[in-house]
N, C-alpha and C positions, 0 to 999 in steps of 0.2 A: 346417157345420164352424166351429170357433172361429176368430175373427179375431185374429191376433197383432200385436204392435207391429212397426213397421218401423224398422230401424236403417239410416240412410243411411251410405254410406262416410264415415269420420270426417275424411278430409283433402280431400275434393272440395269446391271452392268452391260457394257456393249456386247459381250458375248451372248447375252440372253435376249437382246432386243429383236432378234429374228422370230421369236415366238417359240412355243413348245414344240417338241418333236417326239417321235417315238410312239405315237398313238396307233396301236394296232400293228406296229412293226414286229418282225421276227428277230429276236435277239437270242443268239445261241448261248446257252449256259456254259460256264467254264467246267473243266474236268472236276469230277467229284470222287475223291479217294474211296477205294473199296474198303480199306482197313477202317474198322469202326472207330478206333481212337483218333486216327487222323481225320476222319470225316467229322467227328464231333468237334475237334479243334477248329477246323475250317468253318463249319456251319455256325459255331458260336461266334466267331469273329465276324462273319457276314451278317448275322442277326444283330450284332452290336452296331455295325455300321448302318444297316438299314433302319434301325431305330433312331439313331442320331439324325440321319437324313430325313426320315419320314415323319418325325414327331409333329412338326407344324401342320403337315397335311392331314394327319390323323386327328389332331385336335380340332382343326377347322372342319373336317368331315363330320365329326361328332356334332358340332354346332349346326352344320348344314342339314344333317339328318333331322335334328330336332325341329328346325325352323322351316325347312322346305320339303322334307320327304315324308316324315311320320305324320300322316293326316290324322287329325283329331287329337293330337297331343298338345300339351301346354306350349304356347309360343309358336304354333304352326301358322305359317302364312303362305306357303308355297313359293315357287320360284317367281321372280320378277315383281314382287310386291313389297313395299316398305312396311316395317313395323316401326312406328314412331313412339319414342318414349317422351312422356310429357313431364317427367320429374328428373332432376339431376341424380346421378348415381349416389347411393348411400350404402351402408353396411349390408352385407348379404347380396350385393349385386350379382346376378346369376350368370350373365352372358360370358364374362371372362374376368380374370384376376387383374388387380391393380388398375381399376378404371379411374379416369379423371372425374372430378366433380365440378369442372368448369363449364362443360358443354352438355347439351342434350344430345343423346345418341338416337340415330335411326339406323336400321339395319335391313339389308335385303341380300338374298342369294340369287345368282343368275346361273342358268345352264345354257351356255351359248350354243350347244348342239341343237337347241330348239330354234335357233336363229339369233342374229345380232339384236342388241337392245338399244333403243333410242332413249337418250337421257335429256330432259329439258330442265335447265337451271334458270330460274327467273331473275330479273334484276333485283338487287337488294342493297340496303344501306346497313346491313348487319356488320358488326365489328369484325366478325370472323366466322367463316364456314368452310368446310371442305367435304367433298365426297371422296373419301379415302377408300380406294379399291385395292383388293389383294388378289393375287393368283392363289391357287390352292396350296402353295408352299409358303405363303405369308409374305411374298415380295410385294411392296406397296407402290402405288402411284396416287396422284391427287388431281381432282378438278375442284378448285376452290378459290378463295380470296387471293392466294399467291399466284396461281397458275391461270385462272380464268378472269378474276376481278369481279367488280360489283355489277357489271353489265349482264352477266350470265351468258347463256348460249345453249346450243343444241348439238348433241354429240351422238355418235354411233359406236357403241362398244362391240367389237367384232372378235370372233374366235381366232386362234392362231392359224395363219395360212389362208384366211378367207379371201376369195378372189372376186366377190361380187361388186356391183356398182354402188357407190355411195349416193343416196338421194341428195338432191340439191338442198343446200341450206344446212347440212349436217357436216360436222368435222369428225373424221374417223379416229378412233382410239383403239389400237390393236392390243388385245389382252394376250397374256402368255400362257393361259390355261383355259380349258373349257369351262370350268367352274370358277366363278368370281364372287367374292364377298365385297359388298359395298357397306362401309361403316361411315355414315354421315355424322359429322360433328358440327353443332351450331352453338356458338357462344351465347350464354344467357345467365344472368345472376339475379337481376331485379325482376319484379312482376311485369313491368313494362317490357323488358327485354325478353322474358319468357313468352309473352303474347306475340311479340314480333317473330320470335323463333318458331312458334307454332304455325304462323301463317306461311313462313318460308318452308317449313317441313311439308306442309300440305300442298304447296305450289310446285315442289320438285316432282317431276313425273318420270316414270319408267314405262316405256312402251315396247314390249317384246315384238320383234319384227320377224314373225314366222314366215312371212312372205319372202324374206331374204335368206332363209335357211338353205345351206348347201350340204348339210350332213344330217343323219338320223340319230336320234338319241337312243342308246341302248336302254332296255327296260329294266334289267336286273340291277339291284343295288343291295349291298349287304346291310345287315342291321347296324344300329349304332354301336360302336365299339365299347366294350367294357374295359377292365384293367388288366386283362390277361394278355399274354404274348400271342395267343391264337387270335383273339379279337383284334389286336393291333395289326397283325400281319394280314388278316382278312381285309381290313379297311385300306391298308397301304396297297394291297394288291389291286383293289378297285381303282384307287387313285392313279397308280402307275399305268393301268390299262386304259383308263378313260381320259386322263389329263396329260399323259406323257411326261416328258422331262425337258429341261432346258438344253440347248445345244452345248456340247462339251461334256455331257454327263453320260455318254454312251458306255464308257468303261465301268462306271458304277452300276449301270443297269445290267450289264452282262454279269457282274459279280453277284448282284442280288438274285439273279436267276439260278444261282447255285442252290438256293433254297427251293426245292421242287415246287413248281407252279407259281412262284411269286412273280408278279408282273404280267401274268398271262390273262388275268381276269377270271381265272377259274381256280384260284388257290383254295385248297381244302386241307385244313390242319389235321383232319382225321386220317388223311392219306399219308402222313409222315410216319416213318417207322420210329420205334422208340428212341433210337440213337439221335435221329434228326429232331424229334420233338423235344427231347431233353436239352439238346444243344441250342435250339432256337429259344427255348424258355430261359436258359442261362444267359445267352447273349442279350436278350431283351432286358433281363433283370440287371445285368452289368451296366447297360447303357442308362437305364432309368436311375440307378443308384448314383452313377457319375453325374448325371444332369441335376439331380436333386442336391447333391453335395456341392456342386459348382454354382448353384443359382445365385448365391450371395457375391460371387466374383464378377457379376455382370458389369461390363464397362471397363474403361481404362482409368487407373488411379490418377487423381489430380495432385496428390501429395498433401491434401488437407482432410483426408478421410472420405471425400466424395469420389465418385467415379463418373466419368463422362460416358453416357450410354450412346454408342453409335448404332442407331437403329435403321432398319430398312435396307441399307446398302450392304447386303450380306455377301454377294458374290458367291464364292464356293466355300465360305466359312460356315459349314453346316453345324458345327458345335455351337457357335455363337447364335446362329439362327434358331437352333433348338432351344437353347437356354432362354433367349428372348421370348419365344412363344410359350415356353413353359411358365415363365414368370407372368405373362399376360398376353393374350392375343391382341392384335390390332395396333402393334407398334408402328408409328409413322416415321417418316424420314426426318432427319435433323433440320432440314430447311423449313419444315412446318413446325416442329416442336423440338427444340434442343433441351434435353433433360439431363438431370444429374441425380444420382442416388447415393444415399449413405445409410449404412447399418451401424456406424460407429461414431464416437465423438472425436474431437481433435486429438485426444490422447490415444486413440485406437481401441478404446473400450466399447463393447456393444451398447447401443442405446437401449435403455431399460427404464421404464417409468416407475418401476418398483424400487429402483436403486438410487435414482437421482432426478434432479430437475435440470433443464438445459436452456440455453439461449443461443439463437442464431442471429448474429449481428451482420447485416448486409450493409457494408459501407456505401454500396451503390446497388440498388435492385437490378435484376437482369435487364439490359438494354433491349427493348423489343419494339416492334411495330404493332404487335397484337396485345398480349397481356401476359402476366406471369403469375405463378402461384407456388406455394409450398404446401404439399399434401402429406399427411401422415397415414401410415398403414400398419396394421398389426403384423409383426414378422412371423407369427405362427400361422396365419390364415391368408396373408397377402390381400386382405380386404380392408376397407375403410373401418376405422375404429368407432363403434357406437358410443355416443356421449349425449348427456342431457341437452346440450346446446344445439346438437345437430350440426356442429362445425367440424368439417373434415379438412379444411385448408385455410390458409391465410394468403391473401392476394392483394394486388393493387386495387381490387374492387371491394375489399372487405369494408363494410360500413363502420365508420369510426376508427379506421386504421390510424395509428399514431405514427407519423413520420417525423424524425428528428430534424432539428434546424439545419443540419448539414446535408439533409436529404437521405440519410441512412435510415434503416428500418431494423428494429429489434423484435424478433419473434420469440415469445416465451413458450417453452415446450415442457409440460409437466402433467402429472396425474392430478395433483391437487388443484382445486378450482381457483380461478382468477377472474376478476371483473374486467380485465383488459381486453379490448378488441384484438390485441396482438397475441392473445393466448391461443395456442393450438393444443387441444386436449390430447393427452397420451394415455395409453393403457397402463395398468399396473403390471407390466411385463415388457417383453422385447418389442421393438417397433423399428420402422425405417422411414426415411423421408425421401420425397421426390420433389425436386424443383423442376417445374415446366416453364419454358419460355416460348410462347407461340409467336411465330414470325420473328425469329430472333435476328438481331442486327449482327453486323460483321464482327463486333467485339466478342460476341458469344460464340459464333460458329468458328472463329479463328483461334479461340482459346485465350484471347486477351482478357476476357472477363471469366473469372472462376469464383465459385462460392467459397467462403472461408469455412474453417472447421466449426463444428457444433461445440459450443463451450459448455462444459459441465459446471453447474452452479455450486458454490461452496455450501 
């Protein structure tokens, strides 16, 4: 058989490109103190770290269970099948928080233990598309406009360490975990663009290649996790046992094994003694409290109230990875979408539609090869704000957008109604803004272009 090139996941740091490890390996747990108070201190700390590390995987597992495992449930499609959304995201979007409303979404889950999956992308004249794929820990890569181009292609997604022959005509893309989430984004705003996007969605094909399988898929899966520490650790145990970990994380895995059974694939919270159970619950609660409190710190400050959100290239920054995924699953790399967030105005005061009206003056809109948008979210729900116009963003594609003579754009942000196409409706309460720039140019990725502060109107 012909040997094809291997495309490593585009955003995984070099240490991780070899693929996941640790699936089924024997990792010896560290010493566990006999003294009850000492044991509680240690287990609380380990549970805290395991929660920070594992949150993206557990959040993704919850979605995978709903879409690919729980037969008969709402949204079920099974593994290896796309669910295509035909409407742009709006308020109450269920799949994840902070969705964009620029592109149609399609989603599919893959279990590569059942065999590699062949992906066919047709030629297209679409302005923008990407098959954004994620390992179970939320590390992304892309097959799309930037990496594949308009000609499309045929690809073989393989599990870590797969040693089979690549069929002729396919390009191998090695994944870094057994379970993979594909989140396809297809740009569309007008009715004509939507119809073109529908045709593209339907023409993208996934073909599970069980004939190329080299491993057997274990049959047991835990239920969808709830909000308890026990549910969380049960789901994390499954992920650690089936998907392994990235190279360089062996010390972490040994530490996690201090919680009896965690990572073995047979974790049972009922078998924890009272000291261990209380310590694990406390460590989990500590971590979730920290993550929720730190959510608004997402990104690096620009000095104008905005933060630059460095997404996707997490490396071993597990806290940033957890907060990113808690804020919203599916964050792509900066080369695809360079984004900026703000919860405050230029004076540092929280954005609140009940207290003020605002203006965002862009002397120059984001320099892009794709498109840009400014989207508003309710800060209490992290969802799009419902409004009579059904307008959740202002972008370079907004019908009737007023552009000033010098090329600048003023976006009006307030709760009171306005007739302007530049009006972005705000709730009578706290909100935040996200600027997205798809296929950003060097001025954006280098930091030479930055958004100015949001001006509070007198």
